N, C-alpha and C positions, 0 to 999 in steps of 0.2 A: 618620920611621920609617915612615910609608906609603909612601914611596918604595921603601925598603927591602924591605917587604912585597912590593911588585909586583915589584921584581928577581926576589927569590926565587921568586915565583910562576912568572914567564917562564922561569927556567931551569928550572924543575920542568916546566913544559908541553914545553920543547924537550928536555928528558932523556927523557919518556916519551912521544915525537912519536906513538908508533904508537898508541897509547890515546886520546891528544889528538886527533889526527885522526879517529880514529872515533867520538867522542865529539862532535866540534864538528860533521862532516856529519852523522849521525844527528841531530842536537837541530836543526840548520838547516833539513834538509829538512822535519822534521816542524812546524817553525816556519812554515817558507813556505809549507806547503800549508793550515795552519790561517789563515795571514794572508789568503792567496788566497779561501779561502771566506769568511773575515768581512769582507771586501771586496764578494766578491758578495752576501753577505747584505743588508748596509749599503745597497746600490744598491737590492735589492728594496725595501726598507723607505722609500726615496726615494721610490718612484713616487707620483705625484700630490699630494706635498707641496709643488709650487711651485705649486700652482691656486690663484688667489683665494680667500681664505674657506676652504679645502678642509676643516676642521674641520666646516662647517656643512653642506657639501653631501652628497647622499645622492642614490643611484640607486634609481628606484622600479622593485622586480623584481615579479613574479608566482609565486602558488605556486598550481599546479592539482591539484586532487583527480586527474582525469586528466591523465596528463603529455603526452599526444597533442593536447589541446586548445589547447594555447599555448607560448609559451617563457618559461623564466625569467628571459630577460635582458630581455625588454620588457614591456610594459604596453600599457593600453587607450590609443588616442590621443589623445582630449582630457584626460587625466588631470591632465598638468603644469599645463594653462593651468586648468582648472576649481579646482584646488588653491589657486591664487593669487588666483581670482576670489573664491571663497567663503570662504576663510581667509586673509584678507592679514595678520592678525595673528601667523601662524605662518608661512606661507611669503612668503620675499622676493623669490624668483626661480626659474626654471626654465629648462629647455632641452629640446628634443625633437629628434630626428633620424628621416629615414628614409634607409636605405643603400642605393645603388645603384652598379652597374658602370656604365659608358657611356664611349663613342669621343670624345674631346676631339681637334678638330683646330686645327692654325694652319699656313694655306697647305697645303703638302705633305705636312706632317708629322702622323701620326694616331696616338694612344696611346689605350689602354685604361686609363683610371683609377677608383678607388675612391672615390667621392663621398658626401659627408654633405650632405643637403637639410633643413636646420634652421630654427629660430627667429633670430632677429635677436640673442637675448641670448647667443649663444655667445662673443663676443670679450669683453663686459664682467662678464660672469658669471665666466669663468674666468680672465681676465686674461692672456689671450695677446696676446703683444708684437707689434706692427704695423711692420712697415719702412716702408709706405707707407700711407697711409689711413686715415680715422676710426673707430676701433670702435664708435661709437654709432650710425652709419649705414651701415658698410660691407656689411651684410646685411638693409636696408630694402627695395631696389627688386626688381621680380620678377626683372629679369634680371642681379641683381648675382651675382657668382663670387668669392670670395676663394682667393688660393692661397699656397704657401710660397713662400720664395725660391727653393729647388731646383725647383720646378715651372716658377716663371718664367724662372729660366736655361735651362731645357729648352726651353722652347716660344719665348722671344725672345731669348735670349741675354744678358739682363739684367733686375735687379731693379725698376727705375722702370720698372713698366709700367702703372700706375693709366689706367683707360680704355680700354686696348687691348681688341680684342675675341679672343675663341673661341667656336669653333663646337663643340657638346654636341648630339650626335644623342640624341634623345629617342624611348620607344616609342611614343607618344601624338599627341607633335606634330611629328614629324620631326625636322630639324635645325634649331638655333637658336641667335642669337648670344648671347652673354654679354660684359656688360663687367666687367673687372678694377676690382675696389672696394677691394681689399686684398692687400698683400703680407706675409705672416707672417714673422718670425724663425724658425729652426729649431725646430721643436714637440719639448719632451723626452718621454720615455716617460711616457703619462698614460692614464687610463681614459675618455677622451674621443675624441681623435683616435687612438688606439691601443688602443680597445676591441675592434675586430674582429680575424680575422687578417689581413687586409689593413691597412695603417696610412692613415689620413685625411690627405691633403694638398691636398684641393680641396673647398670647402665654397660651396653655393649656397643662396639663398634660398628661405623656405617658400612664394615666389610660384611655385616650381617644381614643386611635388607634383603637380598636374594634369597637366604631362606626362610624368610616368611613373606615372600610375595612382594616385597616394596622396593620402588625405585627413586632415588630422590633426582633423576635427572629426566624425568617424563612431566613435561608441562600440563598433561592431561591430570594429572594427578594433584585434587585440591585439598586433600587432606594430611598435611603434614605442618606441624606447629614450628613457625620460625620467628628466632629472636636476631634483632641486628643492633649492635652496638655504632653508635654514630663517632665521626670525628670531633675532636675538642672545637668547641664553638658553635657547631654545625645544629641548625633547627630542625626539628620533624618535619615542617611543612614545605624542607627543601629536598624532599624525598617524593614530594606526591607528584612531579612530572617524571622521573625515572620510574616510580612504581607503575604509572599510566601507560611509558613508553615500552616496559618490559612486557605488559599486558598485550599491547597492540602489536608488538613484533613476535611472539610467541605463542598466541592462542587464537584460536577461530573464532568468528565472527559472533557466533554465540555467547561464545564466554566474554568477548570484549562489551558486550550488550548489555550483559549481567553483572559483571565482576567489577568492584572498585576497592583495592587495595587500600590500607591506611594504617598508620601507628599509633599503637597504646602504650603511653608510659607505662614501664615496668613500675614504677615506683607507685602509679595508681592503678594499675590493673585489678589487682586484689579485689579492691574496693568498689569496682565498675563491673565485676563479672556477673553473670547470671542477671542480667537486666538491673545491677546496682543493687542486688539483693544485701548485701554486707553493707553499702551504704546506707542503705533504709534501714537496716536492723541499728546502726549505729547512730543515725539521727533518731530513730524511734525512744531506744534506750538512753539516749541522752536528753530527750524531752521529758520523758519520765522521771529519771535521775532530778533532773530540774525541777519537774512537778513536785517530788517528796521533799525536795531538798527545801523549797518554798513552804511547803507543809509545816516543815518542821521549824522553821524560822519563824512563821506566822504565830505558829502555837508558841513559841519562844517568847515572842513579842507579846502578843496577845496575853498571855499569863503575867507577863513582866507589868504591862500596863493595869491590868487588873488588880493587882497585887500592889502596887506601887501608892495607890491612895490610901492604902489602910496605914501608911506611914507619917500621915499629916501630924501627929502628934508629935511623934519623934523630930520631926523637923524643925516642930516649934518648941520643943524645949532646947535642942542643939542651938538654936538661932537665939533662945535666951541667954544660954550660957555662953554666948559669945561667936558661934561659928559663923562665919561668912558664907555669902552665895557660893562662891566657886569652891570652898572647901566640902560643901554638900554636893555641889556638881560632881567634882571629882570623886568622892564617895561612891555616889550612886551609879557612875560611869565604871570604876573599879569593882563594883558589886556584880555586875553583868559581864564585864570581862573575864572575872574569876570563875562565875557559875559556866559561861561558854568556853573558857579553856578546859574546865573540868569535864563537860561533855565532847570536847574534841579528843581530851586524852583517852576518856572512856571507848569513843569510835575507833581509836588506833588498836584497841586489844580487841574490840568487837571486829576490826577487820580481820585480824589474825584467826579468829574462832569462825566466822563464816566464810572465809576464803575458798577452803574446799567445798562447800556447798553450794557458792556461788559457781564455780569451777564446773560443778556437776550441770547447772541449770545451764551454761551458756556452750558448755563443750570445750572451753579454752582453756589453756593454762593462764592464770592471773599471777602476776608477779608478787612476791612478798614485799613487804614495807620497803625492806633495804634495796629492793631492786628497781624502785621508782625514781623517777627522774627529781631534782631538788625544786624544780617547780610546781609539783605537787603538793610539799611542804610548804613552798612560799603561798600557795593557795589556801593550806588550811590556815595560815596566819591571817593572811587577807579576811577570811571567813570570821575569825575569831574576832578581829576588829570590826568588822560590819555590823556583824550581830549583835556584838556587846553595845555598840554604839547605838543602834537601833531600839534594843531593848533597852539601855538605860537613859537614853536620849529625854523620855517623858518626866520621869522623876527628877532627873538630873537637871533640866533645864526650865521646865514648867511648876512642878512642885516646889521645888526648890525659892522659887520667886515668891510663893507664897507670903502675907505677912505673918509675923510672929501669933497675932491674936487669933488669925482665921486659921492658923496652923494649928495651935492649942487646943482650940475648940472642937479640932478634927471636920472644920466645916468645908464641904464642897458647894461649889455652885448650886448642884442638885443630886440627887443619890446616884443618877444614872449618867455623871459626867463622864465623858469618854466612852459613852457605851455604844455610841453610833460607830465611831471608828474601828472599834472592836468586834461589833458585828459586821463591816464590811469585810474585815477580816476573816472573818469565821467562814462569813458568806463564800469567800474565794477559796478558803481550803475546802469546804463541802464541794464547791462546784467543780474543783481539781480532782477531788477522790471520784467524783462520778464520772467525769472523762476517764479517769484510768480506769475505773470499775468496769464499764460499758464498753470498753477497749477490750478488755479481759473477756468478757462476754461473746463480743463479736469474733474474737481471734481464735476463741476455742469453736464456735460456730462452723468458721470456714475450716477448722481443719477437720471437725466432723464431717463436713461436707465432701472435704477431700477423701475419706477413707468410706463415705457410703453412697457416693455419686456413682451411677451407671457409667463405668469405663468402656462399655461395650463387650468386655470378656468378663469372666469369670476368675478373679483372682484367688478365691478361697479353696485351700487344699491343692494347690498347685505348687508341686516342688522342682526346683531347678537344678542341676549341676553343671557348674561351669569347666570343670576340670578334665575335659574330655583330652586325650591323644590325639595329635591334630597331623593328620595325613590327608591334605588338601589335595585328592585325585579321585579319580571315578572309583579305584578300586578302596582308597581310602571312606569313601562315602557309602559303599556296599557293606563294606564290614561294618561302620556304626549302625547303619540301617538293619543289619541281621542283631547286633548287640540290643538295639531300640526293640524290636520284635521281640528278644527273650526275655529283657525286662520288664516289657507291656504284659507279659503271661504271668507273671508275679502276682499271688496272691495280695489283694489291697490295691494293685494298680489298674485302673479303668482305663487309661489310655495313655500314650506314650509319644511323644514327637522330638525330632532331631531338625536344629535351626541355627542359623548364624546368627540371628536377631532373637530377643524377647521384648515385649514391651514395657521396658525399664527405664524410657528416658533416654537410651544411648543407640538410638536408631539413627546411624548418622551418614549411610550411605544414600545415594539419590540418582535418578534418571530423568530422562526428559522425554516425555511421550508425546507424540502427536499423531494424527490420523493420516493417512495415506493421502497422497492430494494437496494436502496443506502444508502452507510454508513451516519450516523449520523452525524458525526463529518466534514462531507462535507457539512452539512447545510448552507443555506442562510439566512443572519441576514435580517430580513426587519423590517421598520417601521409597527407598529400596530395602524391601526385605528379603530374605532366601529361607524357605521352610520346607519341610515335607507335605505329605498329604494329610497327616493328622494333626497339625497345628491347631488348625480351627476346632476341631473338636476336642483339643487338648485343653484349649483356653475357652471353649463356650462360644467362640466369635460366631455368631448368625449369618446363615447364608441367605442371602435375598434371591439367587437365581443362579443357577447354571451349577458348575461343580467346584468342589477345592481339588483341582489336580484328579488324577486316576487312582483307583484303592492302591493299597497297598498290595505289591508283586506282579503289579500290571507296568509295562513300560510306560515313560511318561512322555506325552507330547514334548519336544524338544524346543517348542518355540510357544509352550502355553503359558499364559500369566493371568493373575486373579488381580482384580482391584477392588478398592472398595468403594463406597457408594458416592462420595466425595470427588474421586479421579473421574467416575463416569460422567459427572454433572460437569465438572471443568472440561470432560473432552467434547461436550458438546451432545451426548446422547440423551434423549428426551426420559428415558427410562431406563433402571438396571437391565430388562428383559431385552431392549432394544440395542444394548453393548454386547449380549453373550455371542460368539463367534464370530465378531468384527475383528478385523485386523487391525494393527496398529504398529507403529514405526518408533524406535528409541534412537535419539541424536546418537549419532558416532557408530551404529549399527548398522550393516548393510540389510540385514535380514527383515522378515516380517514377523510380528508375533503376534497370536492370537488370545484374545480375550475367552478363558475358558467358564470363569465365573464371576460373580460380585457379593463382596461381603458387605456387611452394614458397618458402616463408620466405628472404630474403636480407637483408643489414645493410645498412641505408641511414648506419648510424651506426658509431662505434667499438665495441670490444668490452667497452667499461667498461659499455655497456647492453646489457639482454637484446632480442633481437628483438620488436618491436612490431606491431601490426597495420597495414597499409599500403593505401590505396586509390589506384588509378591510373583516371585520365582521359585523354581522346584531346586532342592540341594542335589538333584541329579544331573541338571541342566549347566548349574554354577556349583562346582564341588568345593562349596567351603561351608563350615560348621563351627560352632563354639559350645551350643548347650543341648542338654536333654531335659526336656520338661515333661513331667508326670503329674496326670489328675489322681489323688490317691482316694479310694474309697473311705467313706464315714467308718468310724470305727475305732482301732489301733493303729494309730501313723507311727507309732515307734516300732512296732513290729514289721510294717511295710519297708520303713527305713531301714533296719537291721536287715530284713532279707534283701534291699538293693544294694546296701553294702558289701555284703558276703559274695553277691554275683557279680559286683564291681572289682573285689579285689582278687578273685578267679580271673576275670578277664584280663582286667588291667593292673596287674601288680606292680607297676611302676609309676601309675599316676595317684595323686591323691583322692579322696571321696570329699571334694568341697560341695555343699549344696546350701540352699536356702530357699524358705520358703516366699512365695511371690508377694505375697501381702509385707512380709518384712522388707522384701527388695523395695517395693515402692513406697514405704515408711521413710527410707534415707532420704530419696528425691524431696521431703519438705523438712528436711532437717532442720534449717532455718526456721521455718514458721513452727514448728516444736519448741523449738529453744525459747522462741519469740512468745508462745504461749505460755512456755513454765514463767520465763521473766515476768511476762502480764500478771500472773497469778500473785508472785511474790511482790510485783508492786503494791498488787490490787490489797494483799495482806496488811502490807507495811502502811500506806495510805491509811486506810481503815484504822490501824492501831494508832497511828499518829492522830488523826482526827478525833477519834473517841477519847484518846489520853485528853487532848486538849476540852474535849466536852465534859469530861470528868472533872479536870481542874476548873474551867470555868463557874460549871455550876456550882462544886463545891465553894468556891470563893464567894458567887452570889448569895448562896446559902449562909454564907457565915457573916458576911455582910448585912443579911436581912433577915438575921435571927429573930430580933423582937419584932419585927414585923411578922413573922410566921407564928411566934407566940399569940400576939394581939389577934389574929385572925384566929387562930384556934380558940383562943378565950370565949372569942364572939360567936363560936359556932359553926367555924368551918372545919370541912370533913378534911380526911387526908388526900381523898380524889380530886377535892376541889384548889388544895394547896399545889398539888402534883399538875393539875389542869394549868395552872397560874403560871406555872416556869415553863411548861410545855410549849404554849402559846408564842413564847419568844423565839424558840427554835422551830416551830413549825413554819412561820414566815420566813425564816432564815434558808430551809431545806426546800420551799417552794420557790425562791428566788434564786438558788443556786441551782435547781434543776433546770429554771428558765434560760439560766445562763449557759448550763453544759450543754444541755440536748443541743443545739444548733451549732456548738465548737465540733462535740463529738460527731455529730454524723457527718460534718463537712470534713473531719480528719479521717473517718472509718470510710466515707465513699470514696475516697482517693485513693486508699491502700486496698479496697476490694476491687478498683478499676483495673490493676496491676495484674487481675486475674481474668483469662476469657470467659471461665466458669466459676462462679461464686454463689454463696449464699444470699438470700435476699436481706437487705438492710431494714426489717420490720419496727413497729413501734414497741413490740413486747420486749426486747432487753432494756429499752430505756425505762419502761413502767415498771420491770421489774428491779432494777436498780433504785429506780426511786422509793419504790414501795419498800424495798429490803432497807435501804437507808434510815428511811422515817422511822420504821421499826424498830431499828438497832439503837437509833439516837433516843425514840422515846423510851427505850427500856433503860436506857444508861441513864436518863435525866430522873424518869420515875422513882430508880432506884434510890439516887442520891437524895432527892427530896423526900421521899418517903421516909427513910431513914432519919432526915431532920424534923419532919413533921413528926413522928413518933414520940420524939424525945419531949418531957414533960416540960409544958408551956412554962411553968414557975422558974425552971433553970434558962428559959429562954427568955423570958423578961427581965433576969438578972443580969445577963450578958453584955459586956462592953464589946 
């Protein structure tokens, strides 16, 4: 009997192949998109789960009353070791690292690498797998270096390179030789080696800290990343007291007043980082996937409901021949389940085809089908059953109950029976499409706002080099200033600057500044930058009053600093001019500093944050540097870059020439938003495709059911535009109602999203109107083409139709 049911179902699908195709394609596309989103979300939840004892591992973070006094990601340098030493019953292990960039050389090959200098517990605590070496001893020797297999191949051409040497350039001790004591397998995405923007694949022992000007024993250093592993059964709340006690015991009153240390579970940190940006993206994509899948299911159910009433005569004939109601019920349910199963099978094929495209959109690896958990396939099976029951339920339970006489007559209570429910469904479908469409427009406008807003500096035509050989001494700074002057004289270079920071969202140092005679506890926390005298000119930062240090070639005021407009206001000066030549103090320093000038506010971070106070010192007074910045003349940048590289190679033969344009650097700050924009456009395209597919099917079905009516109207003198408007009126009201439902929802959702940015585009009525008009025109065009095709048919054929 089951075989017979399946044969009948297959024949019916072939007989109604047009509607079957629309149903299958629409549902398959919706399931495919939802499956890809589901796979992406699953991979995001797998981050850090491969770490050894991950449920007991935590990142020690800092909450500063004044956000400019430290970084949320880091804590006081000795904190991890002190917790383990003083509270061994609570803390089982710890790991800290200081992140640096340095040039690593092997023979004539020189590369700039991102390096972690940390405790020897790295490999044993997190369980990173070594291809070669002993994890217990690999990071103990002062000159030890551990690299990944990819880095081993990059430098040596093989992976078995234990006890081979690499040369690392350090800012304090010059070039030093390091022995490879371990080679790691490829590291999965995790919040240890992948914590920062640049992935770490090179690890050095804590014995190298002094060579890079760092120290794990100084409580005044708040910039060290620290992880702790709790003893089994210990809850994170049990460490709140010990953390507070260590701060009270080892830090000055100013720090005690402003700092609260807390633990973030390593299993959750990845999704909570950057103000929960990953979590927001996950929730957004899940919501969009749910909307798209819902639209596909609504389409499927709607078309199934619309086409089922055409089978009344079939039901009557089968009843007259002896079929029982339960047999008809099984038949209709089975047909819907077969159709759903075919769509799901097609979606699995589409998953493999579109997975590479989706990987490009989200910028993350998505597993193939065989890499997904069994729950994924259980969910697909559940979806088949749910959609099949929804789509087959109406003919199975309602139409099968009709009497044989009514069924044989093809008699419905009205021509429009069931149309109200179908209109409710399609109205909901339109509303979802409008929300997704409006969302895509707003996301696009906000991203355009990122790149067109006035940042307080000019990012265009600014090229930066980050691979400078580092000699952080007065002589080293003098040497770099001489090279800067030489490069500034090259044709095509308008100005050049040497600095420790650039406005790339990575200005992490801070100072506490207050006026003489004031209580230091009221000091203003400020971002701290170290630049030369050409920095403001190179970046086009506006000088409000005073001067940006002394001109090149002149001695610099050893206590001279430059403040931005916000810093001057927070210090209590009535105007920028009133602050010039005034003295200020920096907490922790006995000397007085003099304000040389005031610059207009400029962004050093993303538009998520409001512009805060900034204090700028000179590289001659604090001999540290990391960047050359060049403003290039309009014309031929390639020739200028080539000239820069030639001079660079001549001056620094052992240093790579790593450069980037500032606008490209800033673009990376908004990578998540750019991925969201691509996903939003993809979702909009799919939503419109599914919606219009449903409209085509429903209009085609409606035209088929009303063929005689069209013929009669045409014979009585109705024109093609009259017939088109007859059908359009049904959809105009649907679109108007959908807009009325969707606009408040879209406004509420998007207002909340935009509120996460300190600076954002205005939410005006134009995107809503644009989407409403576009959707109305698109739908009208689809409906008009379908109806016009039927209306142009010979009315005699229409009147003969059954």
